[in-house]
LUMBARO-344463 format. One record per residue (C-alpha): residue in three letters; chain; x, y, z. Coordinates in Angstrom, 1 decimal, padded with zeros to 4 digits. Layout:
<recs>
{residu->ala; chaine->A; x->X; y->Y; z->Z} .
...
</recs>
This chain:
<recs>
{residu->met; chaine->A; x->011.6; y->003.7; z->-017.8} .
{residu->thr; chaine->A; x->014.8; y->002.0; z->-019.1} .
{residu->ser; chaine->A; x->015.1; y->-001.7; z->-019.7} .
{residu->gln; chaine->A; x->018.7; y->-001.9; z->-018.5} .
{residu->pro; chaine->A; x->019.6; y->-004.3; z->-015.8} .
{residu->tyr; chaine->A; x->020.9; y->-003.1; z->-012.4} .
{residu->tyr; chaine->A; x->023.1; y->-006.0; z->-011.4} .
{residu->thr; chaine->A; x->025.6; y->-003.9; z->-009.4} .
{residu->leu; chaine->A; x->022.9; y->-002.0; z->-007.6} .
{residu->leu; chaine->A; x->020.9; y->-005.0; z->-006.6} .
{residu->ala; chaine->A; x->023.9; y->-007.0; z->-005.7} .
{residu->ser; chaine->A; x->025.0; y->-004.2; z->-003.3} .
{residu->leu; chaine->A; x->021.8; y->-004.2; z->-001.4} .
{residu->pro; chaine->A; x->021.6; y->-006.5; z->001.7} .
{residu->ala; chaine->A; x->018.8; y->-009.0; z->001.9} .
{residu->leu; chaine->A; x->015.7; y->-007.7; z->003.6} .
{residu->pro; chaine->A; x->014.3; y->-010.0; z->006.3} .
{residu->arg; chaine->A; x->010.5; y->-010.3; z->006.3} .
{residu->phe; chaine->A; x->009.2; y->-007.2; z->007.9} .
{residu->asp; chaine->A; x->007.8; y->-008.9; z->011.0} .
{residu->arg; chaine->A; x->011.0; y->-010.8; z->011.6} .
{residu->ala; chaine->A; x->013.3; y->-007.8; z->011.3} .
{residu->lys; chaine->A; x->015.2; y->-006.6; z->014.4} .
{residu->arg; chaine->A; x->016.6; y->-003.7; z->012.6} .
{residu->leu; chaine->A; x->017.0; y->-002.3; z->009.1} .
{residu->pro; chaine->A; x->019.9; y->-004.0; z->007.3} .
{residu->ile; chaine->A; x->020.5; y->-000.8; z->005.4} .
{residu->ser; chaine->A; x->019.8; y->002.8; z->006.5} .
{residu->lys; chaine->A; x->017.8; y->005.2; z->004.5} .
{residu->glu; chaine->A; x->020.8; y->007.4; z->003.9} .
{residu->arg; chaine->A; x->022.9; y->004.4; z->002.6} .
{residu->leu; chaine->A; x->020.0; y->003.2; z->000.5} .
{residu->gln; chaine->A; x->019.7; y->006.6; z->-001.1} .
{residu->gln; chaine->A; x->023.4; y->006.5; z->-001.9} .
{residu->arg; chaine->A; x->023.1; y->003.1; z->-003.6} .
{residu->leu; chaine->A; x->020.0; y->004.3; z->-005.6} .
{residu->arg; chaine->A; x->022.2; y->006.9; z->-007.2} .
{residu->met; chaine->A; x->023.3; y->004.1; z->-009.5} .
{residu->leu; chaine->A; x->019.9; y->004.4; z->-011.2} .
{residu->asp; chaine->A; x->019.4; y->006.0; z->-014.5} .
{residu->ser; chaine->A; x->018.1; y->009.5; z->-014.0} .
{residu->asn; chaine->A; x->014.7; y->008.7; z->-015.5} .
{residu->asp; chaine->A; x->014.3; y->005.6; z->-013.3} .
{residu->ala; chaine->A; x->015.4; y->007.5; z->-010.2} .
{residu->arg; chaine->A; x->012.6; y->010.1; z->-010.8} .
{residu->leu; chaine->A; x->010.1; y->007.3; z->-011.3} .
{residu->leu; chaine->A; x->011.2; y->005.6; z->-008.1} .
{residu->glu; chaine->A; x->010.8; y->008.7; z->-006.1} .
{residu->arg; chaine->A; x->007.4; y->009.4; z->-007.5} .
{residu->ala; chaine->A; x->006.3; y->005.9; z->-006.7} .
{residu->ala; chaine->A; x->007.8; y->005.9; z->-003.2} .
{residu->ala; chaine->A; x->006.1; y->009.2; z->-002.4} .
{residu->phe; chaine->A; x->002.8; y->007.8; z->-003.5} .
{residu->leu; chaine->A; x->003.1; y->004.5; z->-001.8} .
{residu->thr; chaine->A; x->004.3; y->005.9; z->001.6} .
{residu->trp; chaine->A; x->000.7; y->006.0; z->002.8} .
{residu->glu; chaine->A; x->001.3; y->006.7; z->006.5} .
{residu->lys; chaine->A; x->003.0; y->010.1; z->005.9} .
{residu->asp; chaine->A; x->000.2; y->011.6; z->003.8} .
{residu->ala; chaine->A; x->-002.8; y->009.9; z->005.2} .
{residu->gln; chaine->A; x->-003.2; y->012.4; z->008.0} .
{residu->ser; chaine->A; x->-003.6; y->015.3; z->005.6} .
{residu->leu; chaine->A; x->-005.2; y->014.1; z->002.4} .
{residu->thr; chaine->A; x->-008.9; y->013.5; z->001.9} .
{residu->asp; chaine->A; x->-010.3; y->010.8; z->-000.3} .
{residu->arg; chaine->A; x->-010.6; y->013.1; z->-003.3} .
{residu->glu; chaine->A; x->-007.1; y->014.5; z->-002.9} .
{residu->met; chaine->A; x->-005.6; y->011.0; z->-002.8} .
{residu->val; chaine->A; x->-007.6; y->009.9; z->-005.8} .
{residu->ile; chaine->A; x->-006.4; y->013.0; z->-007.7} .
{residu->arg; chaine->A; x->-002.9; y->012.1; z->-006.8} .
{residu->phe; chaine->A; x->-003.4; y->008.6; z->-008.1} .
{residu->his; chaine->A; x->-004.6; y->009.9; z->-011.4} .
{residu->lys; chaine->A; x->-001.5; y->012.0; z->-011.7} .
{residu->met; chaine->A; x->000.5; y->008.7; z->-011.3} .
{residu->ala; chaine->A; x->-001.6; y->006.9; z->-013.9} .
{residu->asp; chaine->A; x->001.3; y->006.8; z->-016.4} .
{residu->leu; chaine->A; x->003.5; y->005.0; z->-013.9} .
{residu->val; chaine->A; x->000.8; y->002.7; z->-012.4} .
{residu->ser; chaine->A; x->-000.3; y->001.6; z->-015.9} .
{residu->asn; chaine->A; x->003.2; y->000.8; z->-017.1} .
{residu->pro; chaine->A; x->003.2; y->-002.8; z->-018.2} .
{residu->ala; chaine->A; x->006.4; y->-003.6; z->-016.4} .
{residu->leu; chaine->A; x->005.2; y->-002.1; z->-013.1} .
{residu->glu; chaine->A; x->001.4; y->-002.6; z->-013.2} .
{residu->ala; chaine->A; x->001.7; y->-005.9; z->-011.3} .
{residu->leu; chaine->A; x->003.4; y->-004.2; z->-008.4} .
{residu->phe; chaine->A; x->000.9; y->-001.5; z->-008.1} .
{residu->asp; chaine->A; x->-002.5; y->-003.1; z->-008.7} .
{residu->phe; chaine->A; x->-002.6; y->-005.1; z->-005.4} .
{residu->pro; chaine->A; x->-001.7; y->-002.3; z->-002.9} .
{residu->leu; chaine->A; x->-004.1; y->000.1; z->-004.6} .
{residu->asn; chaine->A; x->-007.0; y->-002.4; z->-004.6} .
{residu->gln; chaine->A; x->-006.1; y->-003.5; z->-001.0} .
{residu->arg; chaine->A; x->-006.3; y->000.1; z->000.3} .
{residu->thr; chaine->A; x->-009.6; y->000.7; z->-001.5} .
{residu->val; chaine->A; x->-011.2; y->-002.4; z->-000.1} .
{residu->met; chaine->A; x->-010.0; y->-001.5; z->003.4} .
{residu->val; chaine->A; x->-011.5; y->002.0; z->003.2} .
{residu->ala; chaine->A; x->-014.8; y->000.4; z->002.3} .
{residu->leu; chaine->A; x->-014.6; y->-002.1; z->005.1} .
{residu->arg; chaine->A; x->-013.9; y->000.6; z->007.6} .
{residu->arg; chaine->A; x->-016.8; y->002.7; z->006.4} .
{residu->arg; chaine->A; x->-019.2; y->-000.2; z->006.5} .
{residu->his; chaine->A; x->-017.9; y->-001.2; z->010.0} .
{residu->leu; chaine->A; x->-019.1; y->002.2; z->011.1} .
{residu->gly; chaine->A; x->-022.5; y->001.6; z->009.7} .
{residu->leu; chaine->A; x->-022.2; y->004.1; z->006.9} .
{residu->asp; chaine->A; x->-024.0; y->004.0; z->003.6} .
{residu->pro; chaine->A; x->-022.0; y->003.3; z->000.5} .
{residu->pro; chaine->A; x->-020.3; y->006.4; z->-001.0} .
{residu->ala; chaine->A; x->-022.5; y->008.5; z->-003.2} .
{residu->asp; chaine->A; x->-022.6; y->007.5; z->-006.9} .
{residu->lys; chaine->A; x->-019.5; y->008.7; z->-008.7} .
{residu->ala; chaine->A; x->-018.0; y->010.0; z->-005.5} .
{residu->ser; chaine->A; x->-014.1; y->010.0; z->-005.5} .
{residu->trp; chaine->A; x->-013.4; y->007.7; z->-002.6} .
{residu->gly; chaine->A; x->-011.3; y->004.9; z->-004.0} .
{residu->val; chaine->A; x->-009.3; y->003.8; z->-007.1} .
{residu->gly; chaine->A; x->-009.0; y->000.6; z->-009.1} .
{residu->pro; chaine->A; x->-011.4; y->-001.8; z->-010.8} .
{residu->tyr; chaine->A; x->-013.5; y->-002.7; z->-007.7} .
{residu->val; chaine->A; x->-014.8; y->000.7; z->-006.7} .
{residu->arg; chaine->A; x->-018.2; y->000.4; z->-008.5} .
{residu->his; chaine->A; x->-018.4; y->-003.3; z->-007.7} .
{residu->ile; chaine->A; x->-018.0; y->-002.5; z->-004.0} .
{residu->glu; chaine->A; x->-020.8; y->000.2; z->-004.2} .
{residu->arg; chaine->A; x->-023.1; y->-002.3; z->-005.9} .
{residu->asn; chaine->A; x->-022.4; y->-005.0; z->-003.3} .
{residu->trp; chaine->A; x->-022.3; y->-002.9; z->-000.2} .
{residu->glu; chaine->A; x->-024.6; y->-005.2; z->001.8} .
{residu->val; chaine->A; x->-023.0; y->-008.4; z->000.6} .
{residu->pro; chaine->A; x->-020.5; y->-010.1; z->002.9} .
{residu->his; chaine->A; x->-017.0; y->-009.1; z->002.0} .
{residu->phe; chaine->A; x->-018.5; y->-007.1; z->-000.9} .
{residu->asn; chaine->A; x->-018.6; y->-010.4; z->-002.9} .
{residu->leu; chaine->A; x->-014.8; y->-010.2; z->-003.2} .
{residu->ala; chaine->A; x->-013.8; y->-013.1; z->-000.9} .
{residu->gly; chaine->A; x->-013.1; y->-015.2; z->-004.0} .
{residu->val; chaine->A; x->-010.6; y->-012.6; z->-005.2} .
{residu->tyr; chaine->A; x->-009.2; y->-011.7; z->-001.7} .
{residu->pro; chaine->A; x->-009.6; y->-014.7; z->000.7} .
{residu->trp; chaine->A; x->-008.0; y->-012.7; z->003.5} .
{residu->leu; chaine->A; x->-010.9; y->-010.3; z->003.7} .
{residu->ala; chaine->A; x->-012.8; y->-012.3; z->006.4} .
{residu->glu; chaine->A; x->-009.7; y->-012.2; z->008.6} .
{residu->ala; chaine->A; x->-009.2; y->-008.5; z->008.0} .
{residu->glu; chaine->A; x->-012.8; y->-007.8; z->008.8} .
{residu->gly; chaine->A; x->-012.5; y->-009.7; z->012.1} .
{residu->tyr; chaine->A; x->-009.4; y->-007.7; z->013.1} .
{residu->leu; chaine->A; x->-011.2; y->-004.5; z->012.2} .
{residu->glu; chaine->A; x->-014.3; y->-005.4; z->014.3} .
{residu->asp; chaine->A; x->-012.0; y->-006.2; z->017.2} .
{residu->glu; chaine->A; x->-010.0; y->-003.0; z->016.6} .
{residu->asn; chaine->A; x->-006.9; y->-005.2; z->016.6} .
{residu->val; chaine->A; x->-004.8; y->-002.7; z->014.7} .
{residu->leu; chaine->A; x->-001.5; y->-004.6; z->015.0} .
{residu->asn; chaine->A; x->-002.7; y->-007.9; z->013.6} .
{residu->leu; chaine->A; x->-004.6; y->-006.1; z->010.9} .
{residu->asp; chaine->A; x->-001.5; y->-004.2; z->009.9} .
{residu->arg; chaine->A; x->000.5; y->-007.5; z->010.0} .
{residu->leu; chaine->A; x->-002.0; y->-009.2; z->007.8} .
{residu->leu; chaine->A; x->-002.1; y->-006.5; z->005.1} .
{residu->lys; chaine->A; x->001.6; y->-006.2; z->005.0} .
{residu->asn; chaine->A; x->002.0; y->-010.0; z->004.7} .
{residu->met; chaine->A; x->-000.4; y->-010.0; z->001.8} .
{residu->leu; chaine->A; x->001.5; y->-007.2; z->000.1} .
{residu->trp; chaine->A; x->004.9; y->-008.8; z->000.8} .
{residu->asp; chaine->A; x->003.7; y->-012.1; z->-000.8} .
{residu->his; chaine->A; x->002.4; y->-010.2; z->-003.7} .
{residu->leu; chaine->A; x->005.7; y->-008.6; z->-004.4} .
{residu->asp; chaine->A; x->007.5; y->-012.0; z->-004.1} .
{residu->arg; chaine->A; x->005.1; y->-013.4; z->-006.7} .
{residu->ser; chaine->A; x->005.4; y->-010.4; z->-009.0} .
{residu->val; chaine->A; x->009.2; y->-010.1; z->-009.1} .
{residu->pro; chaine->A; x->011.1; y->-013.4; z->-009.8} .
{residu->ser; chaine->A; x->014.5; y->-013.9; z->-008.2} .
{residu->phe; chaine->A; x->016.3; y->-013.6; z->-011.5} .
{residu->asp; chaine->A; x->014.9; y->-010.2; z->-012.3} .
{residu->phe; chaine->A; x->017.6; y->-007.5; z->-012.1} .
{residu->gly; chaine->A; x->015.7; y->-004.7; z->-013.8} .
{residu->phe; chaine->A; x->014.0; y->-001.6; z->-012.5} .
{residu->arg; chaine->A; x->011.0; y->-003.6; z->-011.3} .
{residu->ala; chaine->A; x->013.3; y->-005.5; z->-008.8} .
{residu->val; chaine->A; x->014.6; y->-002.2; z->-007.5} .
{residu->met; chaine->A; x->011.0; y->-000.9; z->-007.0} .
{residu->ser; chaine->A; x->010.1; y->-004.0; z->-005.2} .
{residu->tyr; chaine->A; x->013.1; y->-003.7; z->-002.9} .
{residu->arg; chaine->A; x->012.2; y->-000.1; z->-002.1} .
{residu->met; chaine->A; x->008.6; y->-001.0; z->-001.3} .
{residu->lys; chaine->A; x->009.7; y->-003.8; z->001.0} .
{residu->trp; chaine->A; x->012.2; y->-001.5; z->002.7} .
{residu->asp; chaine->A; x->009.4; y->000.9; z->003.5} .
{residu->met; chaine->A; x->007.3; y->-002.0; z->005.0} .
{residu->val; chaine->A; x->010.2; y->-003.0; z->007.3} .
{residu->asp; chaine->A; x->010.8; y->000.6; z->008.3} .
{residu->gln; chaine->A; x->007.1; y->001.2; z->009.1} .
{residu->trp; chaine->A; x->006.8; y->-002.1; z->011.0} .
{residu->leu; chaine->A; x->009.9; y->-001.3; z->013.2} .
{residu->ala; chaine->A; x->008.4; y->002.1; z->014.0} .
{residu->his; chaine->A; x->005.1; y->000.5; z->014.9} .
{residu->asp; chaine->A; x->003.7; y->001.5; z->018.2} .
{residu->val; chaine->A; x->000.5; y->-000.3; z->019.3} .
{residu->gln; chaine->A; x->-000.8; y->002.7; z->021.3} .
{residu->lys; chaine->A; x->-000.1; y->005.1; z->018.4} .
{residu->ala; chaine->A; x->-001.8; y->002.6; z->016.0} .
{residu->gly; chaine->A; x->-004.8; y->002.6; z->018.3} .
{residu->asp; chaine->A; x->-004.8; y->006.4; z->018.3} .
{residu->arg; chaine->A; x->-004.7; y->006.4; z->014.5} .
{residu->phe; chaine->A; x->-007.6; y->004.1; z->014.3} .
{residu->asn; chaine->A; x->-009.7; y->006.2; z->016.7} .
{residu->ala; chaine->A; x->-008.7; y->009.3; z->014.7} .
{residu->leu; chaine->A; x->-009.9; y->007.6; z->011.5} .
{residu->val; chaine->A; x->-013.3; y->006.8; z->013.1} .
{residu->lys; chaine->A; x->-013.7; y->010.4; z->014.2} .
{residu->glu; chaine->A; x->-012.9; y->011.7; z->010.7} .
{residu->ile; chaine->A; x->-015.4; y->009.4; z->009.1} .
{residu->ile; chaine->A; x->-018.1; y->010.2; z->011.6} .
{residu->asp; chaine->A; x->-017.4; y->013.9; z->010.9} .
{residu->gly; chaine->A; x->-018.0; y->013.3; z->007.2} .
{residu->gln; chaine->A; x->-014.4; y->013.7; z->006.2} .
{residu->pro; chaine->A; x->-013.0; y->010.2; z->005.7} .
{residu->lys; chaine->A; x->-009.4; y->009.8; z->004.7} .
{residu->leu; chaine->A; x->-008.3; y->007.4; z->002.0} .
{residu->phe; chaine->A; x->-005.3; y->004.9; z->002.3} .
{residu->his; chaine->A; x->-004.9; y->005.3; z->006.1} .
</recs>
């Protein structure tokens, strides 16, 4: 990853409204891709790898827990990059916690010891605290109680809004406004994906996805990062 600033690129990108206030995308995917051609070739490859990994909705239907964990380990060099680690740690931990909440919501036992079901530093902690409210992580993630309430009510839309709000705020904290480096470009792309996903949100389809996830877990083939 280069350390060069991307003043021209970032200045050319329109401001993104918060995902749940957006009426439309301020820049199309095609136009965004054109602007991203200003990236250094190495940074462009890193961005595409990261975007492919973080576009959860596209792959969640076809990848199992283990396959997603394997994909994560292939991304380890990017995720552990000091300049980008702060961007990636929260969404990865958030998805792992939500997989655990969904499993427990269905009354399932904790994953078998050393099973490949999640990523990040809280995997074994969650297994050890399976019966504890919020996995004893409420101090780290105060939004867990609200998320669990939406999960129990099968309120998919509000759950999705909550999780995206937490991620959006995390990106705002992680990338200061004066940052014009690659990290700022990465943050913009992640936010653009959130806006795009939210605008395409369909409550009925979201409910269908939730029901499909329940069936997959009951059948013994849970999917990670849904």
